[in-house]
MARBA-67790 format. One record per residue (C-alpha): z, y, x; residue number from 1. Coordinates in steps of 0.001 Angstrom, whole numbers, plus 500000, padded with zeros to 6 digits. Example, Ala and Ser with C-alpha at 12.3 -4.5 7.8 and 13.67 -1.06 7.14 Angstrom:
// MARBA-67790
+--------+--------+--------+-----+
!     c3 !     c2 !     c1 !   n !
+--------+--------+--------+-----+
! 507800 ! 495500 ! 512300 !   1 !
! 507140 ! 498940 ! 513670 !   2 !
+--------+--------+--------+-----+
END
This chain:
// MARBA-67790
+--------+--------+--------+-----+
!     c3 !     c2 !     c1 !   n !
+--------+--------+--------+-----+
! 855543 ! 759566 ! 529741 !   1 !
! 851520 ! 760056 ! 529718 !   2 !
! 851611 ! 759801 ! 533623 !   3 !
! 852642 ! 756195 ! 533439 !   4 !
! 850562 ! 755098 ! 530580 !   5 !
! 848172 ! 752560 ! 531453 !   6 !
! 845156 ! 753547 ! 528847 !   7 !
! 845780 ! 756852 ! 531088 !   8 !
! 845142 ! 755629 ! 534266 !   9 !
! 842814 ! 753410 ! 533388 !  10 !
! 840427 ! 755538 ! 531123 !  11 !
! 841793 ! 759101 ! 530831 !  12 !
! 842468 ! 759920 ! 534411 !  13 !
! 838682 ! 758683 ! 536014 !  14 !
! 836875 ! 760549 ! 533297 !  15 !
! 839104 ! 763694 ! 533994 !  16 !
! 838316 ! 763161 ! 537827 !  17 !
! 834306 ! 762206 ! 536953 !  18 !
! 834459 ! 765854 ! 535252 !  19 !
! 835803 ! 768053 ! 537501 !  20 !
! 834345 ! 766643 ! 540647 !  21 !
! 830608 ! 767317 ! 538474 !  22 !
! 832131 ! 770900 ! 537393 !  23 !
! 832714 ! 771155 ! 541219 !  24 !
! 829434 ! 769722 ! 542642 !  25 !
! 826600 ! 771304 ! 540188 !  26 !
! 826131 ! 774738 ! 541736 !  27 !
! 827309 ! 777275 ! 539107 !  28 !
! 824213 ! 778682 ! 537848 !  29 !
! 825389 ! 780280 ! 534852 !  30 !
! 827013 ! 783354 ! 537126 !  31 !
! 823373 ! 784894 ! 537667 !  32 !
! 824013 ! 785896 ! 534136 !  33 !
! 826880 ! 788414 ! 535149 !  34 !
! 824223 ! 790245 ! 536706 !  35 !
! 825699 ! 790245 ! 540089 !  36 !
! 824945 ! 787705 ! 542820 !  37 !
! 827371 ! 787663 ! 545701 !  38 !
! 826272 ! 784974 ! 548406 !  39 !
! 825920 ! 784274 ! 551772 !  40 !
! 822226 ! 784153 ! 553256 !  41 !
! 821545 ! 783172 ! 556622 !  42 !
! 821515 ! 785940 ! 559949 !  43 !
! 818501 ! 785939 ! 562334 !  44 !
! 820358 ! 783242 ! 564652 !  45 !
! 820083 ! 780700 ! 561737 !  46 !
! 823332 ! 779688 ! 561430 !  47 !
! 825962 ! 782289 ! 561179 !  48 !
! 825890 ! 784245 ! 557580 !  49 !
! 826877 ! 787471 ! 556294 !  50 !
! 827697 ! 789002 ! 552861 !  51 !
! 825407 ! 790378 ! 550565 !  52 !
! 825226 ! 791334 ! 546920 !  53 !
! 822576 ! 791642 ! 544763 !  54 !
! 821931 ! 791727 ! 541089 !  55 !
! 820313 ! 794053 ! 538216 !  56 !
! 823969 ! 795468 ! 537947 !  57 !
! 824396 ! 796487 ! 541367 !  58 !
! 820723 ! 796999 ! 541978 !  59 !
! 820080 ! 800110 ! 541281 !  60 !
! 823283 ! 801830 ! 543361 !  61 !
! 822400 ! 799416 ! 546183 !  62 !
! 818520 ! 800173 ! 546123 !  63 !
! 818038 ! 796774 ! 546666 !  64 !
! 816602 ! 795225 ! 543651 !  65 !
! 813471 ! 795105 ! 541385 !  66 !
! 813151 ! 793962 ! 537794 !  67 !
! 810471 ! 791878 ! 536780 !  68 !
! 808519 ! 794951 ! 534974 !  69 !
! 808836 ! 796052 ! 538661 !  70 !
! 807421 ! 793528 ! 540345 !  71 !
! 803549 ! 793034 ! 540303 !  72 !
! 801818 ! 790567 ! 537744 !  73 !
! 800078 ! 789736 ! 541305 !  74 !
! 802879 ! 789063 ! 543311 !  75 !
! 804144 ! 786209 ! 540438 !  76 !
! 801103 ! 784652 ! 540174 !  77 !
! 800726 ! 784727 ! 543851 !  78 !
! 803959 ! 783046 ! 544480 !  79 !
! 803155 ! 780316 ! 541737 !  80 !
! 799755 ! 779870 ! 543524 !  81 !
! 801587 ! 778955 ! 546480 !  82 !
! 804785 ! 777597 ! 545717 !  83 !
! 804795 ! 775890 ! 542750 !  84 !
! 801906 ! 774980 ! 540930 !  85 !
! 803127 ! 773512 ! 537572 !  86 !
! 805676 ! 776014 ! 537498 !  87 !
! 805337 ! 776316 ! 533858 !  88 !
! 805136 ! 772948 ! 532953 !  89 !
! 808249 ! 771497 ! 534170 !  90 !
! 812138 ! 771726 ! 533437 !  91 !
! 813049 ! 772912 ! 536779 !  92 !
! 812761 ! 769942 ! 538928 !  93 !
! 808955 ! 768547 ! 539431 !  94 !
! 809441 ! 764967 ! 539550 !  95 !
! 806098 ! 764165 ! 540151 !  96 !
! 806255 ! 766161 ! 543486 !  97 !
! 809856 ! 765100 ! 544206 !  98 !
! 808966 ! 761317 ! 544075 !  99 !
! 805555 ! 761784 ! 546526 ! 100 !
! 807689 ! 763417 ! 548926 ! 101 !
! 810865 ! 761398 ! 548837 ! 102 !
! 808345 ! 758082 ! 549329 ! 103 !
! 806717 ! 759816 ! 552005 ! 104 !
! 810165 ! 761055 ! 553887 ! 105 !
! 811362 ! 756490 ! 553744 ! 106 !
! 807818 ! 756135 ! 555255 ! 107 !
! 808718 ! 758622 ! 558066 ! 108 !
! 811962 ! 757740 ! 558535 ! 109 !
! 812767 ! 761269 ! 558658 ! 110 !
! 813855 ! 764018 ! 556246 ! 111 !
! 810625 ! 766393 ! 556026 ! 112 !
! 809487 ! 767383 ! 553058 ! 113 !
! 811679 ! 767646 ! 549539 ! 114 !
! 808828 ! 769213 ! 546939 ! 115 !
! 811512 ! 771702 ! 546064 ! 116 !
! 810276 ! 774474 ! 543271 ! 117 !
! 810659 ! 777802 ! 542696 ! 118 !
! 813830 ! 776998 ! 540453 ! 119 !
! 815545 ! 774618 ! 543320 ! 120 !
! 814537 ! 777172 ! 545994 ! 121 !
! 816191 ! 779528 ! 544083 ! 122 !
! 819467 ! 777462 ! 543138 ! 123 !
! 819536 ! 776266 ! 547198 ! 124 !
! 819350 ! 779997 ! 548324 ! 125 !
! 821829 ! 781471 ! 546136 ! 126 !
! 824422 ! 778412 ! 545979 ! 127 !
! 823860 ! 775570 ! 549136 ! 128 !
! 823425 ! 775720 ! 552783 ! 129 !
! 820306 ! 774723 ! 554653 ! 130 !
! 821717 ! 771308 ! 555366 ! 131 !
! 818707 ! 768317 ! 555271 ! 132 !
! 820584 ! 765972 ! 553311 ! 133 !
! 820590 ! 763830 ! 549784 ! 134 !
! 823571 ! 765444 ! 548904 ! 135 !
! 821990 ! 768696 ! 549093 ! 136 !
! 819227 ! 767868 ! 547556 ! 137 !
! 821130 ! 766033 ! 544544 ! 138 !
! 823473 ! 769287 ! 543887 ! 139 !
! 819901 ! 771217 ! 544246 ! 140 !
! 818344 ! 769055 ! 541090 ! 141 !
! 821314 ! 769273 ! 538963 ! 142 !
! 821080 ! 773517 ! 539343 ! 143 !
! 817375 ! 773412 ! 539325 ! 144 !
! 818115 ! 771785 ! 535738 ! 145 !
! 820735 ! 773649 ! 534669 ! 146 !
! 819199 ! 776971 ! 535314 ! 147 !
! 815796 ! 776051 ! 533855 ! 148 !
! 817516 ! 775234 ! 530753 ! 149 !
! 819515 ! 778703 ! 530282 ! 150 !
! 817883 ! 781219 ! 532137 ! 151 !
! 813665 ! 781754 ! 531279 ! 152 !
! 810847 ! 781185 ! 533822 ! 153 !
! 809981 ! 785297 ! 534280 ! 154 !
! 813738 ! 785748 ! 534993 ! 155 !
! 813668 ! 782609 ! 537821 ! 156 !
! 811102 ! 784408 ! 539315 ! 157 !
! 812517 ! 787878 ! 539148 ! 158 !
! 816025 ! 786300 ! 541259 ! 159 !
! 813612 ! 784734 ! 543493 ! 160 !
! 811941 ! 787548 ! 544565 ! 161 !
! 815011 ! 788965 ! 545260 ! 162 !
! 816904 ! 786203 ! 547031 ! 163 !
! 814239 ! 785065 ! 549496 ! 164 !
! 814315 ! 785580 ! 552695 ! 165 !
! 811200 ! 787718 ! 554174 ! 166 !
! 812199 ! 788137 ! 557747 ! 167 !
! 814915 ! 788312 ! 560086 ! 168 !
! 818094 ! 789943 ! 558211 ! 169 !
! 815419 ! 790924 ! 555788 ! 170 !
! 816027 ! 789752 ! 552179 ! 171 !
! 814217 ! 790519 ! 548693 ! 172 !
! 811159 ! 791960 ! 548202 ! 173 !
! 812141 ! 795504 ! 547550 ! 174 !
! 813331 ! 795816 ! 550987 ! 175 !
! 810404 ! 793942 ! 552474 ! 176 !
! 808207 ! 796220 ! 550302 ! 177 !
! 809775 ! 799478 ! 551996 ! 178 !
! 809833 ! 797413 ! 555373 ! 179 !
! 806101 ! 796140 ! 555765 ! 180 !
! 803854 ! 798260 ! 553512 ! 181 !
! 806503 ! 801895 ! 553008 ! 182 !
! 806277 ! 801584 ! 549630 ! 183 !
! 807913 ! 800468 ! 546762 ! 184 !
! 807736 ! 796805 ! 544833 ! 185 !
! 805818 ! 798336 ! 541839 ! 186 !
! 802971 ! 799886 ! 544323 ! 187 !
! 802299 ! 796775 ! 545929 ! 188 !
! 798598 ! 796323 ! 545489 ! 189 !
! 796844 ! 792583 ! 545242 ! 190 !
! 796258 ! 791870 ! 548407 ! 191 !
! 800101 ! 792921 ! 550086 ! 192 !
! 801310 ! 790296 ! 547114 ! 193 !
! 799500 ! 787615 ! 548560 ! 194 !
! 800680 ! 788592 ! 552404 ! 195 !
! 804234 ! 789040 ! 551059 ! 196 !
! 804363 ! 785615 ! 549534 ! 197 !
! 801998 ! 784054 ! 552641 ! 198 !
! 804872 ! 784615 ! 554897 ! 199 !
! 807647 ! 783284 ! 552536 ! 200 !
! 807171 ! 779296 ! 554238 ! 201 !
! 808852 ! 780728 ! 557328 ! 202 !
! 809011 ! 784187 ! 557168 ! 203 !
! 811144 ! 784364 ! 561005 ! 204 !
! 807902 ! 782994 ! 562830 ! 205 !
! 805137 ! 784079 ! 560363 ! 206 !
! 806323 ! 787835 ! 559622 ! 207 !
! 804387 ! 789456 ! 563247 ! 208 !
! 801549 ! 789751 ! 561569 ! 209 !
! 803293 ! 792105 ! 559050 ! 210 !
! 805691 ! 793495 ! 561767 ! 211 !
! 802835 ! 794135 ! 564685 ! 212 !
! 799915 ! 795293 ! 561514 ! 213 !
! 797722 ! 792284 ! 563953 ! 214 !
! 796701 ! 789748 ! 561603 ! 215 !
! 796740 ! 786699 ! 563008 ! 216 !
! 793767 ! 783870 ! 562545 ! 217 !
! 796664 ! 781742 ! 561283 ! 218 !
! 797744 ! 784465 ! 558510 ! 219 !
! 794011 ! 785181 ! 557563 ! 220 !
! 794014 ! 780952 ! 557238 ! 221 !
! 796793 ! 780763 ! 554844 ! 222 !
! 796558 ! 784128 ! 552949 ! 223 !
! 793061 ! 782623 ! 552212 ! 224 !
! 794360 ! 779141 ! 551042 ! 225 !
! 796855 ! 780770 ! 548418 ! 226 !
! 793909 ! 783229 ! 547841 ! 227 !
! 791467 ! 780339 ! 546557 ! 228 !
! 794390 ! 778742 ! 544706 ! 229 !
! 794593 ! 781577 ! 542497 ! 230 !
! 791106 ! 781981 ! 541401 ! 231 !
! 791085 ! 778124 ! 540760 ! 232 !
! 794041 ! 778404 ! 538202 ! 233 !
! 792511 ! 781470 ! 536663 ! 234 !
! 795620 ! 783675 ! 536707 ! 235 !
! 794086 ! 787262 ! 537566 ! 236 !
! 791831 ! 789485 ! 536460 ! 237 !
! 787999 ! 789913 ! 538199 ! 238 !
! 789514 ! 793088 ! 539154 ! 239 !
! 792331 ! 792101 ! 540879 ! 240 !
! 790629 ! 789177 ! 542595 ! 241 !
! 788407 ! 791999 ! 544258 ! 242 !
! 791005 ! 793778 ! 545815 ! 243 !
! 792450 ! 790537 ! 547287 ! 244 !
! 789535 ! 789267 ! 548439 ! 245 !
! 788923 ! 792716 ! 550202 ! 246 !
! 792534 ! 792301 ! 551960 ! 247 !
! 792977 ! 795925 ! 552517 ! 248 !
! 796781 ! 796007 ! 553836 ! 249 !
! 796927 ! 799596 ! 554016 ! 250 !
! 797133 ! 799240 ! 557563 ! 251 !
! 795901 ! 802188 ! 559480 ! 252 !
! 794104 ! 799192 ! 561630 ! 253 !
! 792377 ! 796153 ! 561129 ! 254 !
! 791871 ! 793659 ! 563304 ! 255 !
! 790071 ! 790425 ! 561283 ! 256 !
! 787439 ! 789813 ! 559012 ! 257 !
! 788200 ! 789946 ! 555233 ! 258 !
! 788240 ! 786276 ! 553325 ! 259 !
! 785536 ! 784698 ! 551726 ! 260 !
! 786747 ! 783900 ! 548323 ! 261 !
! 784696 ! 781705 ! 545652 ! 262 !
! 782685 ! 784434 ! 543280 ! 263 !
! 782869 ! 782296 ! 540541 ! 264 !
! 785895 ! 781311 ! 538724 ! 265 !
! 786733 ! 777722 ! 538075 ! 266 !
! 789274 ! 777777 ! 535937 ! 267 !
! 791633 ! 774543 ! 535537 ! 268 !
! 794634 ! 773650 ! 534664 ! 269 !
! 797842 ! 774259 ! 536683 ! 270 !
! 798647 ! 770772 ! 537607 ! 271 !
! 795065 ! 770537 ! 538937 ! 272 !
! 795646 ! 772904 ! 541462 ! 273 !
! 795021 ! 772215 ! 544935 ! 274 !
! 798744 ! 773668 ! 546330 ! 275 !
! 800828 ! 772514 ! 548708 ! 276 !
! 804137 ! 771253 ! 547738 ! 277 !
! 806657 ! 774230 ! 547045 ! 278 !
! 808882 ! 774999 ! 549821 ! 279 !
! 806896 ! 773275 ! 552185 ! 280 !
! 804544 ! 774564 ! 554918 ! 281 !
! 801563 ! 771987 ! 555806 ! 282 !
! 801219 ! 774096 ! 558559 ! 283 !
! 804274 ! 774151 ! 559949 ! 284 !
! 805972 ! 770923 ! 559747 ! 285 !
! 808649 ! 771295 ! 562410 ! 286 !
! 809786 ! 774387 ! 560449 ! 287 !
! 813848 ! 774266 ! 560279 ! 288 !
! 814570 ! 777740 ! 558654 ! 289 !
! 815492 ! 778363 ! 555151 ! 290 !
! 814609 ! 779793 ! 551841 ! 291 !
! 811402 ! 781311 ! 551904 ! 292 !
! 810381 ! 777945 ! 552115 ! 293 !
! 811516 ! 777547 ! 555729 ! 294 !
! 813266 ! 774495 ! 555107 ! 295 !
! 811255 ! 771767 ! 553986 ! 296 !
! 814343 ! 769732 ! 551787 ! 297 !
+--------+--------+--------+-----+
END
């Protein structure tokens, strides 16, 4: 019988075992092509989870999906400028940033930064947990490479914005737009786009400026940092840049002064933009939450 074959146990069985393990170990990113994502985001306590359904197929019925054509270019540019400067140049994983951050983790003997790209963040939040360990990081990397191979950058950003957390129990840019600015996603102004992206690294901590309509100095500094990155990358028109600079978020009362951006654009290649690595905040290294950047590995 084949089961008792020496050749089977020496060659075929180990091979099939490895293949089955690899299929299980790699996040099933191809499921996104079904147009429906059933996943388990975290509740406000950061530990318990609940069932959430989203995707372009169910989004029209549940009113929780914003298509790429409805997500303003300003939002997409702000995301790249804030989270992943080399997004359009890497294959889902920025190995340069990954090696640098792994080296820093080794020196500090603590997992503080992971250098996750936008693609990796999407994979993590749709298919994985918040656990900080190298097994999860490996799965995240494999999933990101697979996803980038089968999905365009535009679709990745679309899925990202619809899965990302913008506050306690608040997921997706459509719900965030309604919550903070009382408008649909497609009506967001360039300034509002930057403001939403500004809270992503830690939405449960940094959303208070938008929730209470009182901008803190910390929020303004982060907003300014993203805005300067956008200017340096030269990805927005002068008209939109002026709207970003004015920082009019549509609040009835504004308690902070507007940010001051460089008046002259200096267009440089994305790789050279002085950006903080994706999914991590240099201003909040003790952040332990997820997606939206709240987990640094």
